[in-house]
N, C-alpha and C positions, 0 to 999 in steps of 0.2 A: 504494500500500500504506500503510495507516494502522494504527499500533499504539497502544493506549491503556494507558499505564503505570499511571496512577491515574485515578480518576473525573474529576479536574480537569486532567490533563496527558497529552498524546499527541504523537507524532511521525509524520511521513509522508515518503514519497519518491514521486516521480512521473516518468514519461517520456511525452512526447507528440510526435507528428509530424503536420504538416498542410501543405497546399498553399495558397499565397497567389495570389489572382487575378492574372493577367498584366496589365501596364500598357500603355497606348497611347503610342507614341513621339510626342513633340511636335515642333513646328517647329524648324528649325535643324539637323536631323540628316539624313544621307543616306537613312536608312530611316524618314523621317517617315510617320506613319500606320500603321506596323506594330504589330500586337498581339503583344506578347512572351509567351513561354511562362510558365506559372505557376512560382513558385519554392517550394522545399521548406524547411520550417522544422522543426528538432528542438529540443526543450526538455527539460532535466533540472532537477529541483527537489527540495529537501528542506527540511523546516521543523518547527516546533514550535507547538503550541497549548496555551495555559494559561488556565484560567478562574479568576479571582481575584474571588470574590464574584459581583457581577453584571456584571463586565467580562470579555470574551473577548479575549485577546491572541494574535496570530498573527505569528510571525517566520519568514520564509522566505529561502532562498538559491537563486538560479537561474542557469542558463547556457543561453543561446539561440544557436544557430548557424543562419544562413540565407544563401541565395545573394543576391548583390548585383546591382543594375543599375549599370553604369558606362559612361563614355565610352570608346569603342574606335576607334582610327584604322586604317582598312583602305584600302590603295592611295591614301593621301593624303586620304581622306574620313572625316569624323567620323560614327560610328554610336553608337547607344545600345542596349546589349545586356546580357543576363545574363552577368556576368563577375565572378569573384571571390566573396568571401563576407564576412560580418561576424559578429562574436561579441559578444553582450551578456552581461555578467556583473554581478550585483548582489545587493542585499538589499532586502527589503521588510518593513515592520512595519505592522500595523493593530491597532486597538483599537476595540471596539464593545460597547455595553451600556447600562446604566441608571445614571445618577448619583444620581437621587433618584426618588421616586414619580411626579414630573411631568416629569422631564428625562432625555432619552436623548442619547447621544454616539456619534459615529463619526469616526474619523480615522486618519491614518497618514502614512508617508513612504516614499520609494523612492530608493535610490542605484543608478545603473546606469552602468557603464563600457562603452560601445559602441565597438568598434574595427573598422576595415577591415583585412582580412587582407593585401591587396596593398600598402598604404602604411603600415600601422601607425598611421594617424591616426584621430582620432575620427570617428564616423559623422555625416554632415551632419544638422543639425536635431535631434540627440539630446541632451537636457539630462541632466546627471548627477544633479541633485537635483529632486525634486518632492514636494509634500505637500498634504494637504487635511485640514480639520477642520470638523465640523458639529455643532451642538447643536439639538435639537428640544425645545421646551417645550410640554407639553400643559396649556394653561391651564384647559381643561374637557374633558369627554368629547367635545365636538364641535369645539372650536377648538384648533389646534396652530400654533405659530410656529417658524420655522426661521431660523438664521443660519449662514452657511458662509464659510470662507476657503480660497482655493486659491493655492498658490505653484508657479511654474514657474521653475526655475533657468536660467541663461544657457546658450545652445546655440551650437555652432560651425557655420558654413556655409562653402562654398567651400573645403573641405579645410583648415579652421582659419585661413583668411585673414581671416575676419570673425567677429564674435560677436554673437548676438542677445541683448539684455539680459534679465535676469530680471524677473519682475513678480509682484505680489500682486493677486488679484481677490476682491472680497467680494460675496456674494449674500444676499438676504433674502426671506422669503416667509411665506405662511400657507395653511393648508387648513382647510376648514369642512365638516362633515358635516350635511346637511339632507335634506329630502324635497321632491320635486316631485310633489304628489298622493300616490300610493302608492309612488312610485319613490325609493329612497334615492339621494342624489347627493352626491359629494364635490367641492366647489368649491376651486380652487387659484389662487393668485396668486404669481408669483415675479418678483423684480427681479434681473436678472443685471447684473454690473458696477455695483454700487450707487453707487460713487463716480465713475462715468463716466471711468475711467482710460484714457488712450491708451497702447497697447502693441502690440508686434510679437509675432506667434506663429510660431515656427519650424515648418516642415513636415518631419516626421520622414522621414529618408532622402533628403532633397532639399536643394538649395541655394536654397530659396525661402522667403519669409516672407509672412505674411498680416497684414493690419491687424486687430487685435482688435475684436470687436463692441462698440459703445457701450452705454450703459445701456439695457437692454431689459426691458420689462414683458410677461409672458406670463400670460394668463388661460386656464384650462381647467376643464372639468367632466367628471367620470366618473360615468356612470349605472350603477347596480348592479341588473340585472334578475334 
């Protein structure tokens, strides 16, 4: 439900429910190879939207409740099953719009407090803080340049026994509109992890970490028929 108080200010509330695909149990458990049932998630959210000139600001508050997968000991053997639940509460802010005739901006941050109902401890792999900001510069009608910064805060794993450090990642790229014969084409080049930073990436909901991708160049072309 969305209500527009003025042409530039509105508020909204929403409720949603969905099922998440069940996971496959890995090695080390007595029920290895079992496909677990889907889990149900319920989300309530309310927020505000305000347009200040050419910038749209969105500020939201959310609460998400979902079933958890946990280790369960049955007859002395360790199983991995749907057991318990977690609650995620937080705020999110985003801003998007035009800074000048040639420059666009999009960015925001999120704070989330994710807790396990059974233990009261933080959800494994869930960072409290994250943020992103990007600027797109349109140097001409055909050429656009982009710069982006992403931040992921530190995240606990192994039920708060260990912490995955926070990290910043910077990306840069460009897009160019041209024609191949009579077909319009958009050529894009993106360099991810521009500074080639080494970092660990927490796996949400699990006590696992992944090695962050190194500096990566991606080239693509979109044909508009």
